[in-house]
Backbone as CSV, one residue per row, in Angstrom:
resi,resn,N_x,N_y,N_z,CA_x,CA_y,CA_z,C_x,C_y,C_z
1,MET,8.518,-2.347,-30.520,9.885,-1.844,-30.488,9.941,-0.426,-29.946
2,SER,8.925,0.415,-30.292,8.940,1.802,-29.845,8.907,1.900,-28.327
3,ASN,8.149,1.004,-27.660,8.095,1.031,-26.205,9.451,0.726,-25.590
4,ILE,10.180,-0.224,-26.188,11.514,-0.571,-25.703,12.451,0.609,-25.859
5,LEU,12.388,1.254,-27.011,13.245,2.416,-27.248,12.910,3.545,-26.276
6,THR,11.631,3.721,-26.018,11.198,4.784,-25.112,11.729,4.557,-23.708
7,ILE,11.596,3.334,-23.199,12.046,3.072,-21.836,13.564,3.202,-21.727
8,ARG,14.299,2.816,-22.781,15.753,2.984,-22.745,16.103,4.474,-22.667
9,LYS,15.353,5.298,-23.374,15.578,6.742,-23.351,15.283,7.295,-21.952
10,GLU,14.210,6.820,-21.334,13.838,7.286,-20.007,14.874,6.869,-18.960
11,ILE,15.408,5.666,-19.107,16.451,5.202,-18.187,17.691,6.075,-18.321
12,ALA,18.057,6.368,-19.571,19.232,7.213,-19.813,19.032,8.604,-19.210
13,GLU,17.834,9.147,-19.359,17.543,10.465,-18.787,17.624,10.427,-17.260
14,SER,17.106,9.349,-16.668,17.144,9.211,-15.213,18.577,9.078,-14.703
15,HIS,19.410,8.348,-15.452,20.825,8.241,-15.083,21.486,9.613,-15.135
16,GLY,21.121,10.388,-16.147,21.673,11.733,-16.253,21.269,12.615,-15.082
17,GLU,20.022,12.508,-14.656,19.570,13.269,-13.485,20.317,12.835,-12.232
18,SER,20.499,11.515,-12.079,21.222,11.000,-10.910,22.639,11.558,-10.859
19,LEU,23.266,11.635,-12.027,24.624,12.167,-12.118,24.653,13.650,-11.773
20,LEU,23.693,14.400,-12.294,23.663,15.849,-12.089,23.461,16.234,-10.616
21,ILE,22.709,15.415,-9.896,22.460,15.763,-8.491,23.440,15.040,-7.561
22,ASN,24.497,14.479,-8.154,25.629,13.909,-7.401,25.263,12.693,-6.537
23,VAL,24.368,11.843,-7.052,24.122,10.573,-6.370,25.346,9.687,-6.577
24,ASN,25.815,9.063,-5.540,27.004,8.218,-5.621,26.669,6.885,-6.298
25,PRO,27.203,6.623,-7.500,26.875,5.372,-8.201,27.428,4.137,-7.500
26,ASN,28.379,4.316,-6.610,28.971,3.186,-5.887,28.258,2.893,-4.563
27,LYS,27.182,3.610,-4.326,26.439,3.410,-3.089,25.963,1.963,-2.984
28,LYS,26.181,1.348,-1.828,25.797,-0.042,-1.610,24.798,-0.208,-0.470
29,PHE,24.441,0.926,0.154,23.530,0.839,1.299,22.501,1.961,1.227
30,PHE,21.348,1.718,1.824,20.343,2.761,1.987,20.767,3.632,3.168
31,ASN,20.896,4.920,2.956,21.334,5.785,4.056,20.435,7.003,4.243
32,LYS,19.239,6.925,3.689,18.277,8.010,3.877,16.944,7.408,4.305
33,ALA,16.413,7.884,5.438,15.144,7.368,5.939,14.441,8.443,6.751
34,ILE,13.138,8.308,6.867,12.371,9.213,7.717,12.414,8.718,9.155
35,SER,12.025,9.571,10.083,12.045,9.209,11.499,10.960,8.184,11.803
36,VAL,11.122,7.484,12.901,10.133,6.496,13.329,8.779,7.158,13.556
37,GLU,8.803,8.332,14.155,7.555,9.061,14.426,6.830,9.418,13.132
38,LYS,7.586,9.895,12.148,6.962,10.253,10.868,6.450,9.016,10.151
39,LEU,7.196,7.910,10.244,6.758,6.662,9.622,5.433,6.204,10.221
40,ILE,5.301,6.296,11.526,4.063,5.897,12.199,2.893,6.747,11.702
41,ASN,3.120,8.046,11.565,2.058,8.947,11.088,1.663,8.648,9.650
42,ILE,2.660,8.375,8.798,2.367,8.065,7.394,1.606,6.746,7.283
43,LYS,1.974,5.780,8.133,1.261,4.498,8.134,-0.202,4.697,8.542
44,LYS,-0.437,5.572,9.493,-1.807,5.859,9.911,-2.597,6.481,8.764
45,GLU,-1.959,7.386,8.047,-2.607,8.033,6.922,-2.942,7.043,5.806
46,ASN,-2.129,5.988,5.699,-2.312,4.995,4.637,-2.804,3.649,5.180
47,SER,-3.472,3.672,6.325,-3.860,2.427,6.993,-4.813,1.581,6.147
48,PHE,-5.724,2.216,5.422,-6.651,1.451,4.575,-5.885,0.743,3.464
49,LEU,-4.961,1.437,2.850,-4.131,0.864,1.788,-3.291,-0.300,2.316
50,LEU,-2.687,-0.109,3.473,-1.884,-1.162,4.089,-2.742,-2.376,4.427
51,SER,-3.942,-2.129,4.909,-4.849,-3.216,5.248,-5.227,-4.024,4.012
52,LEU,-5.481,-3.345,2.914,-5.816,-4.029,1.659,-4.679,-4.928,1.199
53,LEU,-3.465,-4.398,1.210,-2.315,-5.172,0.741,-2.051,-6.361,1.656
54,ASN,-2.069,-6.132,2.963,-1.846,-7.227,3.907,-2.888,-8.322,3.746
55,ASN,-4.136,-7.917,3.607,-5.229,-8.873,3.473,-5.076,-9.709,2.203
56,LEU,-4.684,-9.061,1.123,-4.511,-9.769,-0.151,-3.380,-10.788,-0.066
57,ILE,-2.241,-10.380,0.452,-1.084,-11.275,0.534,-1.348,-12.423,1.509
58,ASP,-1.947,-12.106,2.655,-2.192,-13.121,3.682,-3.160,-14.204,3.223
59,LYS,-4.141,-13.819,2.403,-5.187,-14.771,2.021,-4.925,-15.472,0.688
60,SER,-3.866,-15.097,0.014,-3.597,-15.676,-1.306,-2.443,-16.661,-1.245
61,LEU,-2.726,-17.912,-1.539,-1.680,-18.926,-1.578,-0.673,-18.596,-2.677
62,ARG,-1.168,-18.028,-3.758,-0.291,-17.683,-4.879,0.787,-16.702,-4.453
63,TYR,0.399,-15.655,-3.749,1.366,-14.644,-3.346,2.281,-15.143,-2.233
64,LYS,1.763,-15.996,-1.368,2.617,-16.601,-0.349,3.699,-17.468,-0.985
65,CYS,3.331,-18.178,-2.054,4.313,-19.004,-2.777,5.376,-18.131,-3.439
66,LEU,4.957,-16.972,-3.931,5.925,-16.048,-4.540,6.956,-15.589,-3.514
67,LEU,6.484,-15.337,-2.300,7.415,-14.935,-1.239,8.419,-16.049,-0.957
68,LEU,7.958,-17.289,-0.956,8.847,-18.428,-0.730,9.855,-18.588,-1.859
69,GLU,9.468,-18.139,-3.072,10.356,-18.229,-4.231,11.402,-17.117,-4.248
70,GLY,11.283,-16.158,-3.345,12.269,-15.079,-3.282,11.772,-13.722,-3.721
71,TYR,10.505,-13.626,-4.098,9.941,-12.314,-4.415,9.756,-11.523,-3.121
72,PHE,9.802,-10.208,-3.234,9.428,-9.366,-2.101,8.675,-8.150,-2.617
73,PHE,7.791,-7.642,-1.774,6.925,-6.524,-2.132,7.319,-5.295,-1.323
74,ILE,7.349,-4.152,-1.991,7.666,-2.882,-1.350,6.536,-1.903,-1.655
75,LEU,5.906,-1.378,-0.611,4.900,-0.341,-0.787,5.473,0.977,-0.296
76,CYS,5.478,1.980,-1.167,5.958,3.320,-0.810,4.796,4.295,-0.771
77,ASP,4.906,5.299,0.073,3.906,6.350,0.042,4.108,7.191,-1.210
78,LYS,3.290,8.194,-1.392,3.336,8.984,-2.626,4.621,9.779,-2.776
79,ASN,5.418,9.877,-1.696,6.687,10.600,-1.743,7.906,9.698,-1.874
80,GLY,7.680,8.377,-1.983,8.790,7.460,-2.226,9.436,6.853,-0.996
81,TYR,8.775,6.957,0.167,9.300,6.338,1.385,8.602,4.992,1.619
82,ILE,9.384,3.979,1.973,8.842,2.637,2.164,7.980,2.595,3.424
83,ILE,6.710,2.210,3.257,5.822,2.105,4.417,5.417,0.653,4.691
84,LYS,5.747,-0.253,3.769,5.491,-1.667,4.009,6.470,-2.512,3.202
85,LEU,7.116,-3.441,3.877,8.031,-4.377,3.244,7.543,-5.785,3.561
86,ILE,7.249,-6.565,2.530,6.762,-7.930,2.712,7.733,-8.887,2.042
87,CYS,8.399,-9.717,2.838,9.332,-10.702,2.293,9.399,-11.899,3.225
88,ASP,10.022,-12.982,2.751,10.092,-14.213,3.524,11.530,-14.556,3.909
89,PHE,12.389,-13.537,3.908,13.785,-13.771,4.269,14.336,-12.514,4.926
90,ASN,15.524,-12.594,5.500,16.059,-11.495,6.305,17.373,-10.935,5.769
91,THR,17.597,-11.051,4.478,18.879,-10.616,3.920,18.806,-9.261,3.232
92,LEU,17.662,-8.600,3.245,17.540,-7.281,2.630,18.142,-6.229,3.556
93,HIS,18.926,-5.319,2.994,19.645,-4.342,3.809,18.917,-2.994,3.847
94,PHE,17.614,-3.063,4.075,16.862,-1.828,4.238,15.619,-2.139,5.058
95,VAL,14.957,-1.083,5.529,13.809,-1.248,6.414,12.708,-0.283,5.999
96,GLU,11.545,-0.443,6.603,10.466,0.517,6.386,10.925,1.896,6.846
97,GLY,10.599,2.891,6.059,11.058,4.253,6.328,12.181,4.680,5.403
98,SER,12.843,3.700,4.773,13.924,4.021,3.829,13.369,4.721,2.594
99,SER,14.208,5.531,1.973,13.799,6.298,0.803,14.215,5.610,-0.492
100,LEU,13.297,5.601,-1.464,13.602,5.125,-2.814,13.498,6.269,-3.821
101,ARG,13.604,7.490,-3.336,13.552,8.656,-4.215,14.828,8.753,-5.041
102,LEU,14.721,9.365,-6.193,15.864,9.510,-7.096,17.027,10.193,-6.398
103,GLU,16.768,11.249,-5.643,17.832,12.014,-5.012,18.561,11.234,-3.917
104,ASP,17.953,10.149,-3.452,18.566,9.352,-2.391,19.156,8.033,-2.883
105,CYS,18.614,7.502,-3.969,19.055,6.175,-4.441,19.362,6.116,-5.933
106,GLY,19.263,7.234,-6.620,19.484,7.198,-8.050,18.353,6.474,-8.766
107,THR,18.579,6.116,-10.016,17.565,5.461,-10.843,17.161,4.118,-10.253
108,ASN,15.870,3.957,-9.989,15.303,2.668,-9.580,13.856,2.634,-10.035
109,ALA,13.211,1.494,-9.914,11.864,1.336,-10.469,10.856,2.270,-9.811
110,ILE,10.952,2.432,-8.490,10.028,3.327,-7.791,10.226,4.769,-8.231
111,SER,11.474,5.217,-8.280,11.731,6.616,-8.647,11.249,6.910,-10.063
112,MET,11.381,5.935,-10.958,10.925,6.154,-12.329,9.406,6.088,-12.435
113,ALA,8.782,5.189,-11.653,7.317,5.151,-11.619,6.770,6.466,-11.074
114,MET,7.500,7.065,-10.116,7.098,8.352,-9.564,7.177,9.453,-10.617
115,LYS,8.229,9.420,-11.413,8.422,10.479,-12.408,7.464,10.353,-13.579
116,TYR,7.301,9.115,-14.091,6.526,8.931,-15.312,5.091,8.495,-15.059
117,LYS,4.745,8.253,-13.779,3.387,7.853,-13.409,2.912,6.664,-14.241
118,ASN,3.791,5.691,-14.364,3.494,4.517,-15.174,4.224,3.304,-14.612
119,GLN,3.839,2.127,-15.090,4.523,0.908,-14.665,5.898,0.846,-15.305
120,ILE,6.895,0.484,-14.503,8.288,0.470,-14.940,8.929,-0.864,-14.559
121,GLU,9.741,-1.419,-15.475,10.518,-2.624,-15.195,12.002,-2.321,-15.375
122,LEU,12.809,-2.710,-14.384,14.249,-2.480,-14.467,15.012,-3.744,-14.079
123,CYS,15.991,-4.098,-14.904,16.927,-5.161,-14.547,18.099,-4.542,-13.787
124,GLY,18.947,-5.389,-13.213,20.043,-4.899,-12.388,20.871,-3.815,-13.034
125,LYS,21.276,-4.015,-14.275,22.161,-3.066,-14.962,21.470,-1.740,-15.284
126,ASP,20.131,-1.716,-15.223,19.396,-0.482,-15.516,19.464,0.523,-14.373
127,HIS,19.763,0.043,-13.174,19.825,0.935,-12.024,21.110,1.767,-12.051
128,TYR,21.078,2.873,-11.351,22.230,3.770,-11.337,23.260,3.370,-10.291
129,CYS,22.799,2.913,-9.128,23.711,2.589,-8.025,23.983,1.085,-7.920
130,LYS,25.165,0.759,-7.435,25.515,-0.635,-7.183,24.590,-1.271,-6.149
131,LEU,23.953,-0.430,-5.367,22.983,-0.879,-4.383,21.965,-1.852,-4.986
132,PHE,21.598,-1.603,-6.251,20.557,-2.405,-6.915,21.114,-3.315,-8.008
133,LYS,22.401,-3.568,-8.025,23.010,-4.247,-9.181,22.459,-5.651,-9.430
134,ASP,21.918,-6.301,-8.391,21.359,-7.643,-8.548,19.834,-7.657,-8.476
135,TRP,19.229,-6.470,-8.461,17.775,-6.379,-8.314,17.081,-6.414,-9.676
136,TYR,15.954,-7.115,-9.728,15.093,-7.139,-10.906,13.716,-6.689,-10.442
137,CYS,13.314,-5.492,-10.862,12.205,-4.796,-10.209,11.109,-4.364,-11.184
138,THR,9.889,-4.376,-10.678,8.752,-3.820,-11.397,7.960,-2.967,-10.418
139,ALA,7.690,-1.729,-10.791,6.968,-0.807,-9.911,5.802,-0.176,-10.656
140,ILE,4.764,0.164,-9.900,3.563,0.738,-10.509,2.940,1.759,-9.554
141,PRO,2.387,2.850,-10.078,1.660,3.776,-9.201,0.305,3.198,-8.816
142,ILE,-0.143,3.472,-7.602,-1.487,3.113,-7.157,-2.319,4.391,-7.204
143,ILE,-3.402,4.346,-7.958,-4.179,5.556,-8.233,-5.573,5.462,-7.625
144,ASP,-5.968,6.514,-6.939,-7.353,6.644,-6.495,-8.088,7.388,-7.607
145,TYR,-8.809,6.637,-8.442,-9.427,7.215,-9.626,-10.606,8.115,-9.296
146,CYS,-11.130,7.986,-8.090,-12.218,8.878,-7.685,-11.732,10.322,-7.619
147,TYR,-10.480,10.491,-7.164,-9.898,11.825,-7.051,-8.854,12.089,-8.133
148,GLY,-8.516,11.055,-8.898,-7.558,11.219,-9.982,-6.153,11.522,-9.514
149,GLU,-5.723,10.874,-8.415,-4.386,11.158,-7.894,-3.673,9.875,-7.465
150,VAL,-2.341,9.902,-7.582,-1.518,8.785,-7.130,-1.419,8.845,-5.607
151,VAL,-1.689,7.719,-4.956,-1.651,7.694,-3.490,-0.479,6.880,-2.950
152,ALA,0.123,6.051,-3.807,1.234,5.213,-3.360,1.907,4.580,-4.579
153,TYR,3.008,3.872,-4.316,3.715,3.122,-5.358,4.025,1.735,-4.832
154,LEU,3.789,0.727,-5.682,4.017,-0.653,-5.272,5.068,-1.289,-6.171
155,ASP,5.988,-2.019,-5.556,7.083,-2.664,-6.285,7.114,-4.148,-5.921
156,VAL,7.350,-4.990,-6.925,7.637,-6.397,-6.672,8.999,-6.689,-7.286
157,SER,9.884,-7.305,-6.521,11.270,-7.505,-6.948,11.775,-8.891,-6.602
158,ARG,12.839,-9.271,-7.295,13.626,-10.442,-6.933,15.098,-10.080,-7.107
159,ILE,15.940,-10.851,-6.459,17.384,-10.623,-6.546,18.041,-11.832,-7.198
160,ASN,18.970,-11.545,-8.133,19.726,-12.601,-8.811,18.834,-13.590,-9.562
161,VAL,17.975,-13.063,-10.425,17.154,-13.907,-11.282,17.412,-13.535,-12.735
162,PRO,17.233,-14.463,-13.673,17.537,-14.167,-15.074,16.448,-13.392,-15.800
163,SER,15.238,-13.322,-15.250,14.143,-12.713,-15.988,13.128,-12.092,-15.037
164,ILE,12.431,-11.064,-15.515,11.345,-10.463,-14.746,10.052,-10.483,-15.555
165,LYS,9.941,-11.415,-16.485,8.817,-11.414,-17.420,7.459,-11.601,-16.756
166,ASP,7.411,-12.288,-15.600,6.124,-12.537,-14.947,5.736,-11.450,-13.954
167,GLN,6.666,-10.592,-13.591,6.400,-9.622,-12.535,5.379,-8.563,-12.942
168,SER,5.343,-8.216,-14.219,4.426,-7.178,-14.678,2.979,-7.567,-14.448
169,ALA,2.623,-8.797,-14.806,1.244,-9.261,-14.626,0.899,-9.389,-13.149
170,ILE,1.842,-9.891,-12.351,1.633,-10.026,-10.906,1.290,-8.672,-10.295
171,LEU,2.104,-7.693,-10.623,1.941,-6.365,-10.036,0.657,-5.692,-10.506
172,LYS,0.367,-5.831,-11.776,-0.829,-5.209,-12.339,-2.082,-5.752,-11.673
173,ASN,-2.130,-7.054,-11.440,-3.298,-7.652,-10.801,-3.490,-7.122,-9.380
174,ILE,-2.401,-6.974,-8.646,-2.490,-6.442,-7.289,-2.956,-4.992,-7.317
175,ALA,-2.389,-4.210,-8.241,-2.760,-2.790,-8.345,-4.243,-2.627,-8.668
176,ILE,-4.753,-3.453,-9.588,-6.168,-3.382,-9.956,-7.049,-3.682,-8.745
177,TYR,-6.682,-4.717,-7.997,-7.439,-5.090,-6.788,-7.489,-3.915,-5.803
178,ILE,-6.336,-3.319,-5.534,-6.264,-2.221,-4.570,-7.029,-1.001,-5.076
179,GLU,-6.852,-0.666,-6.353,-7.488,0.530,-6.911,-9.007,0.417,-6.942
180,GLU,-9.517,-0.792,-7.179,-10.970,-0.982,-7.170,-11.540,-0.704,-5.782
181,TYR,-10.850,-1.191,-4.749,-11.304,-0.956,-3.382,-11.146,0.505,-2.997
182,LEU,-10.066,1.143,-3.449,-9.879,2.558,-3.149,-11.001,3.403,-3.753
183,SER,-11.369,3.097,-4.992,-12.438,3.839,-5.662,-13.765,3.629,-4.946
184,TYR,-14.016,2.377,-4.565,-15.250,2.065,-3.845,-15.297,2.839,-2.527
185,LYS,-14.174,2.830,-1.824,-14.099,3.548,-0.546,-14.357,5.044,-0.738
186,SER,-13.655,5.635,-1.694,-13.757,7.087,-1.883,-15.171,7.514,-2.242
187,LYS,-15.823,6.730,-3.115,-17.177,7.078,-3.539,-18.175,6.956,-2.397
188,ASN,-18.061,5.883,-1.629,-19.042,5.619,-0.584,-18.741,6.356,0.709
189,LEU,-17.457,6.552,1.003,-17.104,7.236,2.233,-17.575,8.686,2.225
190,SER,-17.547,9.295,1.055,-17.999,10.682,0.949,-19.493,10.794,1.239
191,ILE,-20.242,9.708,0.977,-21.689,9.701,1.222,-21.997,9.284,2.657
192,VAL,-21.383,8.171,3.070,-21.698,7.580,4.370,-20.960,8.265,5.510
193,GLY,-19.666,8.582,5.278,-18.814,9.096,6.344,-19.377,10.317,7.034
194,SER,-19.999,11.203,6.285,-20.523,12.437,6.865,-21.722,12.188,7.779
195,LYS,-22.321,11.009,7.687,-23.504,10.686,8.486,-23.163,9.913,9.761
196,LEU,-21.877,9.596,9.942,-21.456,8.849,11.120,-20.940,9.792,12.208
197,ASP,-21.301,9.511,13.458,-20.735,10.280,14.567,-19.680,9.430,15.276
198,ASP,-19.059,9.994,16.301,-17.977,9.294,16.995,-18.453,8.000,17.657
199,ILE,-19.681,7.992,18.185,-20.211,6.792,18.825,-20.390,5.671,17.805
200,ASP,-20.860,6.005,16.614,-20.998,5.008,15.546,-19.664,4.325,15.276
201,LYS,-18.631,5.127,15.183,-17.309,4.586,14.858,-16.761,3.737,16.002
202,LEU,-16.993,4.176,17.232,-16.542,3.392,18.385,-17.274,2.055,18.452
203,ILE,-18.552,2.064,18.132,-19.332,0.829,18.116,-18.797,-0.122,17.061
204,LEU,-18.525,0.383,15.882,-17.991,-0.457,14.806,-16.645,-1.055,15.211
205,SER,-15.789,-0.227,15.782,-14.477,-0.698,16.219,-14.601,-1.784,17.280
206,SER,-15.457,-1.544,18.267,-15.627,-2.501,19.358,-16.274,-3.791,18.866
207,LEU,-17.199,-3.669,17.930,-17.886,-4.848,17.404,-16.919,-5.770,16.667
208,VAL,-15.964,-5.181,15.951,-14.957,-5.991,15.271,-14.098,-6.734,16.287
209,ARG,-13.675,-6.033,17.314,-12.738,-6.611,18.277,-13.397,-7.566,19.276
210,ASN,-14.647,-7.286,19.642,-15.304,-8.076,20.690,-16.339,-9.067,20.172
211,GLY,-16.959,-8.732,19.060,-17.853,-9.685,18.408,-19.277,-9.741,18.910
212,VAL,-19.522,-9.367,20.152,-20.883,-9.456,20.706,-21.296,-8.118,21.307
213,ARG,-22.590,-7.877,21.292,-23.115,-6.584,21.726,-22.851,-6.304,23.203
214,LYS,-22.935,-7.342,24.035,-22.762,-7.148,25.476,-21.407,-6.541,25.805
215,LEU,-20.384,-7.016,25.133,-19.045,-6.483,25.377,-18.889,-5.079,24.809
216,VAL,-19.629,-4.776,23.733,-19.584,-3.435,23.140,-20.135,-2.407,24.118
217,THR,-21.284,-2.708,24.703,-21.890,-1.758,25.657,-20.980,-1.543,26.862
218,SER,-20.352,-2.619,27.321,-19.460,-2.526,28.488,-18.223,-1.698,28.175
219,GLU,-17.636,-1.915,26.989,-16.408,-1.205,26.637,-16.640,0.279,26.406
220,ILE,-17.723,0.605,25.703,-17.960,2.006,25.336,-18.675,2.762,26.461
221,GLY,-19.421,2.023,27.271,-20.139,2.670,28.362,-21.462,3.249,27.924
222,ILE,-22.209,2.515,27.114,-23.529,2.950,26.661,-24.557,1.878,27.028
223,SER,-25.819,2.240,26.989,-26.888,1.304,27.334,-27.229,0.414,26.139
224,ASP,-27.948,-0.674,26.422,-28.412,-1.555,25.339,-29.300,-0.787,24.370
225,ARG,-30.122,0.079,24.911,-31.041,0.855,24.076,-30.279,1.768,23.115
226,THR,-29.245,2.438,23.640,-28.431,3.326,22.791,-27.701,2.532,21.717
227,LEU,-27.192,1.365,22.095,-26.495,0.526,21.120,-27.441,0.098,20.005
228,ARG,-28.650,-0.340,20.373,-29.623,-0.770,19.358,-29.971,0.386,18.418
229,LYS,-30.096,1.577,18.996,-30.415,2.764,18.180,-29.337,3.014,17.137
230,HIS,-28.065,2.937,17.547,-26.963,3.194,16.616,-26.822,2.065,15.587
231,LEU,-27.022,0.837,16.026,-26.917,-0.289,15.084,-28.050,-0.263,14.057
232,ASN,-29.236,0.154,14.465,-30.330,0.310,13.508,-29.995,1.384,12.481
233,LYS,-29.387,2.456,12.967,-28.949,3.528,12.065,-27.924,2.998,11.057
234,LEU,-26.941,2.251,11.551,-25.896,1.708,10.686,-26.459,0.690,9.698
235,SER,-27.393,-0.111,10.174,-28.023,-1.104,9.309,-28.749,-0.435,8.154
236,ASN,-29.466,0.624,8.435,-30.177,1.360,7.379,-29.205,2.089,6.454
237,LEU,-28.153,2.637,7.056,-27.175,3.394,6.281,-26.444,2.497,5.284
238,PHE,-26.074,1.285,5.722,-25.341,0.353,4.863,-26.268,-0.568,4.070
239,ASN,-27.576,-0.499,4.397,-28.568,-1.352,3.731,-28.252,-2.836,3.912
240,VAL,-27.998,-3.217,5.160,-27.708,-4.612,5.507,-28.598,-5.024,6.678
241,ASP,-28.562,-6.337,7.044,-29.552,-6.871,7.975,-29.034,-7.307,9.333
242,ASN,-27.708,-7.433,9.500,-27.213,-7.936,10.785,-25.859,-7.317,11.118
243,ASP,-25.386,-7.595,12.323,-24.153,-6.981,12.824,-22.946,-7.350,11.971
244,LEU,-22.870,-8.621,11.538,-21.735,-9.066,10.727,-21.668,-8.304,9.415
245,GLU,-22.811,-8.118,8.787,-22.842,-7.384,7.514,-22.536,-5.903,7.715
246,ILE,-22.932,-5.368,8.861,-22.583,-3.974,9.192,-21.069,-3.818,9.247
247,VAL,-20.422,-4.741,9.959,-18.966,-4.703,10.096,-18.292,-4.850,8.741
248,ARG,-18.740,-5.813,7.940,-18.153,-6.026,6.614,-18.268,-4.784,5.740
249,ALA,-19.436,-4.137,5.783,-19.642,-2.927,4.983,-18.729,-1.804,5.447
250,ALA,-18.572,-1.672,6.752,-17.719,-0.608,7.299,-16.256,-0.813,6.924
251,ILE,-15.821,-2.076,6.921,-14.445,-2.387,6.521,-14.255,-2.119,5.034
252,LYS,-15.201,-2.544,4.236,-15.087,-2.380,2.785,-15.041,-0.908,2.386
253,ILE,-15.832,-0.094,3.070,-15.851,1.331,2.757,-14.597,2.027,3.277
254,GLY,-14.014,1.469,4.350,-12.795,2.063,4.878,-13.007,2.911,6.112
255,ILE,-14.073,2.621,6.858,-14.301,3.325,8.114,-13.441,2.718,9.215
256,ILE,-13.314,1.387,9.194,-12.464,0.645,10.121,-11.673,-0.387,9.334
257,ASP,-10.602,-0.920,9.935,-9.888,-2.011,9.275,-10.269,-3.334,9.917
258,ILE,-9.663,-4.423,9.473,-10.053,-5.755,9.930,-9.699,-5.999,11.391
259,ASP,-8.870,-5.150,11.958,-8.494,-5.261,13.371,-9.321,-4.343,14.267
260,GLY,-10.232,-3.580,13.640,-11.071,-2.685,14.424,-10.533,-1.285,14.595
261,ASN,-9.412,-0.985,13.969,-8.855,0.377,14.051,-9.703,1.342,13.233
262,ILE,-10.016,2.484,13.800,-10.785,3.503,13.078,-9.860,4.216,12.109
263,LEU,-10.260,4.265,10.844,-9.394,4.834,9.806,-9.694,6.315,9.586
């Protein structure tokens, strides 16, 4: 019961803040967003995080079924701007780059997760603006425990549903998956990353995209001997035995993504 009372108090406080900073409670549209250029830069900064989320959703039948049922996922950067929207329909009236900050949208699950650094669940009536009157939302901070800091916020929502009882477990499982990989990346990247030069990274990128050594040498403009030297270095560094395992290790640590982009 105390947790319920606490969240009601926090919602009331958030509504009071929304009122004090003159957020329009009748707002029905998102009207605050960052520029396309800034969105592109933020996506680059969070490319490893985006890759993890995309990979999880794409490979999980469970999450694909949730999208078909009307769930949608919103990933915000640490400042509350949407950097990834995953849904299976086209009726949402907002886009990547839109703001979910308190000062722009009033009380919502993301803004409260940002303030309290905790998982938050809100039904339609809990929101401050009419914009969210039919939304049922659960949001959670994504934490890089290696550095002890919040790096993003993830929300799973549905519109016009009677209950959000299952959303908490769904979101928590995704957050745990992402945070485990973030911690692994941070710990290992600090050790391995400093030992890689630009040629190493170009080789890894080309190997992902081209798959065979011959095309790597042609694309980068290096000799077979130089390529073998760098791959031997990478093999020893990652403690693996072949090119495929080198690539997998580099992706897992966060040096490159699954498309070969250098992170």
